[in-house]
C-alpha positions in Angstrom: 5.5 14.5 8.3 8.3 16.8 7.5 7.9 20.6 7.8 8.5 20.8 4.0 5.5 18.7 3.3 3.3 20.6 5.8 4.0 23.8 3.8 6.4 25.4 6.3 9.1 27.4 4.7 12.7 27.2 5.8 13.8 30.8 6.4 17.3 32.0 6.0 18.8 34.4 8.5 17.2 37.4 6.7 13.7 35.8 6.6 13.8 34.8 2.9 12.9 31.3 1.9 15.9 29.0 1.2 15.9 27.8 -2.4 16.5 24.2 -3.6 15.3 22.4 -0.5 13.4 19.7 -2.3 16.2 17.2 -2.7 17.3 17.6 0.9 13.9 17.7 2.6 11.9 15.3 0.4 14.2 13.3 -1.8 11.5 10.7 -2.5 9.2 13.1 -4.3 10.4 12.2 -7.7 8.0 11.0 -10.4 8.9 7.3 -10.2 8.6 7.1 -6.4 5.3 8.9 -6.4 3.9 6.6 -9.2 5.0 3.5 -7.2 3.3 4.9 -4.0 0.1 5.7 -5.9 -0.1 2.1 -7.2 0.1 0.9 -3.6 -2.7 3.2 -2.5 -4.8 2.3 -5.6 -4.3 -1.4 -4.8 -5.8 -1.0 -1.3 -8.4 1.6 -2.4 -10.8 -0.9 -4.0 -13.9 -2.3 -2.2 -13.4 -5.9 -3.5 -9.8 -5.9 -2.5 -10.6 -4.5 0.9 -13.1 -7.3 1.4 -10.4 -9.8 0.3 -8.0 -8.3 2.9 -10.6 -8.7 5.6 -11.3 -12.3 4.6 -7.6 -13.1 4.7 -7.3 -11.4 8.1 -10.2 -13.4 9.4 -8.9 -16.7 8.3 -5.2 -16.1 8.7 -4.3 -17.7 5.4 -6.4 -18.7 2.4 -6.1 -20.2 -1.1 -7.5 -18.5 -4.2 -10.2 -21.2 -4.2 -11.3 -20.3 -0.7 -11.5 -16.6 -1.7 -13.6 -17.1 -4.9 -15.9 -19.6 -3.2 -16.4 -17.5 0.0 -16.8 -14.3 -2.0 -18.8 -15.8 -4.8 -16.4 -14.6 -7.5 -15.1 -16.0 -10.7 -11.7 -17.6 -10.2 -10.1 -15.3 -12.7 -11.4 -12.2 -11.0 -10.1 -13.4 -7.6 -6.7 -14.2 -9.1 -6.4 -10.8 -10.8 -7.2 -8.9 -7.6 -4.8 -11.1 -5.6 -2.1 -10.4 -8.1 -2.6 -6.6 -7.6 -2.4 -7.0 -3.8 0.7 -9.2 -4.2 2.5 -6.7 -6.5 1.7 -3.9 -4.0 3.2 -6.0 -1.2 -0.1 -6.2 0.7 -0.3 -10.0 0.6 2.5 -12.6 0.6 2.3 -16.1 -0.9 3.6 -19.4 0.3 3.5 -22.5 -1.8 2.7 -25.9 -0.1 2.6 -28.6 -2.8 0.0 -27.6 -5.3 -1.6 -25.0 -3.1 -0.6 -21.3 -2.9 -1.6 -19.7 0.4 -2.1 -16.0 0.8 -1.3 -14.2 4.0 -1.4 -10.5 4.9 1.9 -8.7 5.0 1.3 -6.9 8.3 4.5 -4.8 8.4 3.5 -3.4 4.9 -0.1 -2.7 6.1 1.1 -1.0 9.2 3.4 1.2 7.1 0.5 2.0 4.8 -1.7 2.8 7.8 1.0 5.1 9.2 1.4 6.9 5.9 -2.3 7.5 5.7 -2.5 8.7 9.3 0.4 11.1 8.6 -1.2 12.4 5.4 -4.5 13.1 7.3 -2.8 15.2 10.1 
């Protein structure tokens, strides 16, 4: 994490803080970027969606039918939660004929894990 986000102050040669460092040190801290990041964290911060992620990880790939049968959910509920995970980039889809398979987007999950780890330092 950058020194700026840790709360460290950039001091000038006379010991006074440097003004206007935000754009240089943390350019992604604009409202739109923060809102997008919060939607990703909200997508993964739901117990049902976390269980879905675990199920997909266990099986490697699943259809929505497998998810709602295994988790004993309504099909519409499973589909809605999968759509949230898909929009957040946590799962990827692949169509094979009439079936849509869901797989974990591991690079994205690794990135989310790294972000969380850095935030908790």
